[in-house]
VOVEXKOL-297606 format. One record per residue (C-alpha): residue number from 1; x, y, z; residue in one letter. Coordinates in steps of 0.25 Angstrom, whole numbers, plus 5000, padded with zeros to 4 digits. Each point is the difference from the previous one (the first is absolute). Last residue first. Layout:
N
- num|xx|yy|zz|residu
- NUM|X|Y|Z|a
...
REM end
This chain:
316
- num|xx|yy|zz|residu
- 316|4841|5278|5009|x
- 315|5000|4993|5013|x
- 314|4986|5002|5007|x
- 313|4995|4986|4997|x
- 312|5012|4993|5006|x
- 311|5001|5009|5011|x
- 310|4987|4996|5005|x
- 309|5005|4986|5003|x
- 308|4990|4989|5002|x
- 307|4995|5001|4986|x
- 306|5014|4996|4995|x
- 305|4999|4987|5009|x
- 304|4987|4996|4994|x
- 303|5005|5002|4986|x
- 302|5012|4992|5002|x
- 301|4992|4988|5005|x
- 300|4990|5001|4989|x
- 299|5012|5000|4990|x
- 298|5006|4988|5006|x
- 297|4987|4992|5000|x
- 296|4997|5004|4986|x
- 295|5014|4995|4996|x
- 294|4998|4987|5007|x
- 293|4986|4998|4993|x
- 292|5005|5004|4986|x
- 291|5012|4990|5002|x
- 290|4990|4989|5003|x
- 289|4992|5003|4988|x
- 288|5011|5000|4991|x
- 287|5005|4986|5004|x
- 286|4986|4995|5001|x
- 285|4995|5004|4987|x
- 284|5013|4996|4993|x
- 283|4999|4987|5006|x
- 282|4986|4998|4997|x
- 281|5002|5003|4985|x
- 280|5012|4990|4999|x
- 279|4992|4989|5008|x
- 278|4989|5001|4990|x
- 277|5009|4999|4988|x
- 276|5006|4987|5006|x
- 275|5013|5000|5007|x
- 274|5011|4990|4996|x
- 273|5008|5000|5013|x
- 272|4995|5011|5009|x
- 271|5011|5010|5003|x
- 270|5008|5006|5011|x
- 269|5008|4987|5003|x
- 268|5001|5004|5015|x
- 267|4986|5004|5003|x
- 266|4995|4988|4991|x
- 265|5008|4991|5009|x
- 264|4989|5001|5010|x
- 263|4991|4991|4992|x
- 262|4986|5003|5002|x
- 261|4994|4991|4989|x
- 260|4995|5003|4986|x
- 259|4986|5002|5004|x
- 258|4998|5013|4991|x
- 257|4996|5009|5012|x
- 256|5011|4995|5009|x
- 255|5011|5000|4990|x
- 254|4996|5014|4995|x
- 253|4999|5005|5015|x
- 252|5014|4994|5003|x
- 251|5006|5007|4987|x
- 250|4994|5013|5003|x
- 249|5006|4999|5014|x
- 248|5013|4997|4995|x
- 247|5000|5012|4990|x
- 246|4995|5009|5011|x
- 245|5011|4996|5009|x
- 244|5008|5013|4999|x
- 243|4988|5009|5003|x
- 242|4995|4992|5011|x
- 241|5014|5000|5007|x
- 240|5001|5015|4998|x
- 239|4986|5002|5006|x
- 238|5004|4991|5012|x
- 237|5013|5009|5002|x
- 236|4991|5012|4999|x
- 235|4991|4994|5012|x
- 234|5012|4995|5008|x
- 233|5007|5014|4999|x
- 232|4986|5007|5004|x
- 231|4999|4991|5012|x
- 230|5014|5003|5004|x
- 229|4998|5015|4999|x
- 228|4986|4999|5006|x
- 227|5004|4991|5012|x
- 226|5012|5008|5004|x
- 225|5014|5001|4994|x
- 224|5004|5014|5003|x
- 223|5011|5008|4992|x
- 222|5008|5010|5008|x
- 221|5000|5014|4994|x
- 220|4999|5008|5013|x
- 219|4985|5003|4997|x
- 218|4998|4984|5000|x
- 217|4996|4994|4986|x
- 216|4985|4995|5001|x
- 215|4996|5007|4987|x
- 214|5014|4997|4994|x
- 213|4998|4985|5000|x
- 212|4985|5001|4996|x
- 211|5004|5007|4988|x
- 210|5012|4992|4997|x
- 209|4992|4987|5000|x
- 208|4989|5006|4990|x
- 207|5010|5006|4991|x
- 206|5009|4988|5000|x
- 205|4988|4992|4995|x
- 204|4996|5010|4989|x
- 203|5015|5002|4995|x
- 202|5003|4985|5000|x
- 201|4988|4996|4991|x
- 200|4988|5007|4994|x
- 199|5007|5012|4993|x
- 198|5010|4990|4994|x
- 197|4989|4991|4993|x
- 196|5000|5007|4986|x
- 195|5016|5002|5001|x
- 194|5002|4985|5004|x
- 193|4991|4996|4988|x
- 192|5007|5009|4990|x
- 191|5014|4997|5005|x
- 190|4998|4985|4999|x
- 189|4994|5001|4986|x
- 188|5011|5009|4995|x
- 187|5011|4990|5006|x
- 186|4993|4988|4994|x
- 185|5000|5006|4987|x
- 184|5014|5004|5000|x
- 183|5005|4986|5003|x
- 182|5015|5001|4999|x
- 181|5008|4987|4998|x
- 180|4995|4986|4997|x
- 179|5002|4996|5014|x
- 178|4992|5012|5005|x
- 177|5003|5014|5006|x
- 176|4989|5010|4998|x
- 175|4991|4994|5010|x
- 174|5011|5000|5011|x
- 173|5003|5015|4997|x
- 172|4985|5004|5001|x
- 171|4999|4993|5013|x
- 170|5012|5007|5005|x
- 169|4995|5014|4995|x
- 168|4987|4997|5007|x
- 167|5006|4997|5013|x
- 166|5008|5014|4999|x
- 165|4987|5007|4997|x
- 164|4992|4993|5010|x
- 163|5009|5003|5012|x
- 162|5001|5015|4996|x
- 161|4985|4999|4999|x
- 160|4999|4994|5014|x
- 159|5009|5011|5006|x
- 158|4992|5011|4994|x
- 157|4987|4994|5004|x
- 156|5005|5000|5014|x
- 155|5005|5014|4999|x
- 154|4986|5005|4995|x
- 153|4991|4992|5009|x
- 152|5009|5002|5012|x
- 151|5001|5015|4998|x
- 150|4984|5000|4999|x
- 149|4998|4991|5012|x
- 148|5009|5008|5010|x
- 147|5014|5001|5003|x
- 146|5013|5008|4996|x
- 145|5006|5007|5012|x
- 144|5010|4989|5003|x
- 143|5007|5002|4986|x
- 142|5014|4994|5002|x
- 141|4995|4985|5001|x
- 140|4990|5003|4989|x
- 139|5007|4993|4989|x
- 138|5003|4988|5009|x
- 137|4985|4999|5004|x
- 136|4996|4999|4985|x
- 135|5011|4989|4998|x
- 134|4994|4992|5012|x
- 133|4986|5002|4994|x
- 132|5005|4995|4987|x
- 131|5007|4988|5006|x
- 130|4988|4996|5008|x
- 129|4991|5001|4988|x
- 128|5009|4991|4992|x
- 127|5002|4990|5011|x
- 126|4986|4998|5004|x
- 125|4995|5000|4985|x
- 124|5010|4990|4996|x
- 123|4998|4991|5012|x
- 122|4985|5000|4997|x
- 121|5003|4996|4985|x
- 120|5009|4988|5005|x
- 119|4989|4994|5008|x
- 118|4996|4989|4989|x
- 117|5015|4997|5000|x
- 116|5013|5003|4993|x
- 115|5010|5004|5010|x
- 114|5002|5014|5007|x
- 113|5009|5004|5011|x
- 112|5014|5002|4994|x
- 111|4997|5005|4986|x
- 110|4987|5007|5004|x
- 109|5008|5008|5011|x
- 108|5012|5004|4990|x
- 107|4991|5004|4989|x
- 106|4990|5008|5009|x
- 105|5011|5008|5006|x
- 104|5006|5003|4986|x
- 103|4987|5004|4995|x
- 102|4996|5009|5012|x
- 101|5013|5006|5001|x
- 100|4999|5004|4985|x
- 99|4986|5006|5002|x
- 98|5004|5008|5012|x
- 97|5013|5005|4993|x
- 96|4993|5004|4987|x
- 95|4985|5004|5004|x
- 94|5002|5003|5014|x
- 93|5012|5009|4997|x
- 92|4994|5007|4989|x
- 91|4988|5003|5008|x
- 90|5009|5005|5012|x
- 89|5008|5009|4991|x
- 88|4987|5005|4993|x
- 87|4995|5006|5013|x
- 86|4988|4995|5009|x
- 85|4993|5013|4999|x
- 84|4997|4997|4985|x
- 83|4994|4987|5003|x
- 82|4985|5000|4997|x
- 81|4997|5004|4986|x
- 80|5013|5002|4993|x
- 79|5007|4989|5009|x
- 78|4990|4990|4997|x
- 77|4999|5003|4985|x
- 76|5015|4999|4999|x
- 75|5000|4987|5008|x
- 74|4989|4994|4990|x
- 73|5008|5005|4988|x
- 72|5013|4994|5005|x
- 71|4993|4986|5003|x
- 70|4994|5000|4986|x
- 69|5012|5003|4992|x
- 68|5011|4993|5008|x
- 67|4999|4986|4994|x
- 66|4997|5004|4986|x
- 65|5011|5011|4999|x
- 64|5010|4991|5007|x
- 63|4998|4988|4992|x
- 62|5000|5007|4987|x
- 61|5012|5008|5003|x
- 60|5007|4987|5005|x
- 59|4996|4993|4987|x
- 58|5006|5011|4991|x
- 57|5013|4993|4999|x
- 56|4993|4988|4994|x
- 55|4999|5007|4987|x
- 54|4991|4992|4991|x
- 53|4998|5012|4992|x
- 52|4985|5000|4997|x
- 51|4996|4993|5013|x
- 50|5009|5009|5009|x
- 49|4995|5013|4992|x
- 48|4986|4996|5002|x
- 47|5002|4997|5015|x
- 46|5007|5013|5002|x
- 45|4989|5008|4993|x
- 44|4990|4993|5008|x
- 43|5007|5003|5013|x
- 42|5003|5014|4996|x
- 41|4985|5002|4997|x
- 40|4996|4994|5014|x
- 39|5010|5009|5007|x
- 38|4994|5013|4993|x
- 37|4986|4995|5004|x
- 36|5003|4997|5014|x
- 35|5010|5011|5003|x
- 34|4991|5010|4994|x
- 33|4988|4995|5008|x
- 32|5009|5001|5013|x
- 31|5003|5014|4997|x
- 30|4985|5004|5002|x
- 29|5003|5012|5009|x
- 28|5013|5006|4998|x
- 27|5013|4995|5007|x
- 26|5009|5008|5009|x
- 25|5004|4988|5009|x
- 24|4998|5005|5014|x
- 23|5012|5000|5010|x
- 22|5000|5015|4999|x
- 21|5013|5008|5001|x
- 20|5001|5009|5011|x
- 19|4995|5014|4997|x
- 18|5011|5011|4998|x
- 17|4999|5012|5009|x
- 16|4996|5013|4992|x
- 15|5011|5008|4995|x
- 14|5001|5014|5006|x
- 13|4998|5011|4990|x
- 12|5008|5012|5001|x
- 11|4991|5012|5000|x
- 10|5003|5010|4989|x
- 9|5007|5013|5004|x
- 8|4991|5012|5003|x
- 7|5007|5003|5013|x
- 6|5014|4995|5000|x
- 5|5003|4987|5007|x
- 4|5008|5000|5012|x
- 3|4992|4989|5007|x
- 2|4990|4993|4991|x
- 1|4986|5006|4996|x
REM end
């Protein structure tokens, strides 16, 4: 009863203290599935309308939907399953800002440092994995308490998928533009191929590197570049280089097995002049097989890291 309140009068209700706003994104379980299938339906519809009307103003919509669909779906799945405690602001920042910084940094460094050679793919792997890790560290500079394998896997994958989405948009744009005008077929083929391969590329490699980086992060927030961190960086850079060079490796293997000579120029030309039917079949087998091997190596590496962190299994 409040002071000076007559007997029998109703009790005055004291409002409960308000809870601080949650940093969680209020999403329901399985939303990533709706994102995937809904986005795919919109992409197909946009492709049909663009083809039927020849309306080039729809090209940006088509490119963005196709380039961002798979990366956004995987990031949403990772957030829903394993990253709710990290907060939506950090997830969005890593995807958009981290991915953009990675693409810009890689473009500048590759422009000034790389030249056509047999070792160019190694340089690309080293540069792109370095700038993605640098972007991740930049995004975490004000979050000293975030560390551990699980956080590194989620946030590293987020930066990597942001990088992949923007890179795919660039490749799709280049495929669409030709001397004869807009090549819609090449655009669609590029987006389908890169969409299928997206889960096994940048997101996977940066998840591995980010996991080890944050696993050894100092409690004060300082990043440590010890042997495990540097070794992991070199390892994912090697996976990246192997992935990019599967085309050239397949050409070299075909040339070796079919006795056409081991001309180093094959790597630069990117094709075998007047290939036989056997050579075409061998090239397809070797190029796809090499990608599968690199993908399985990366997936196995991620699974081994996840098994070392009990919080990964206990996260809802």
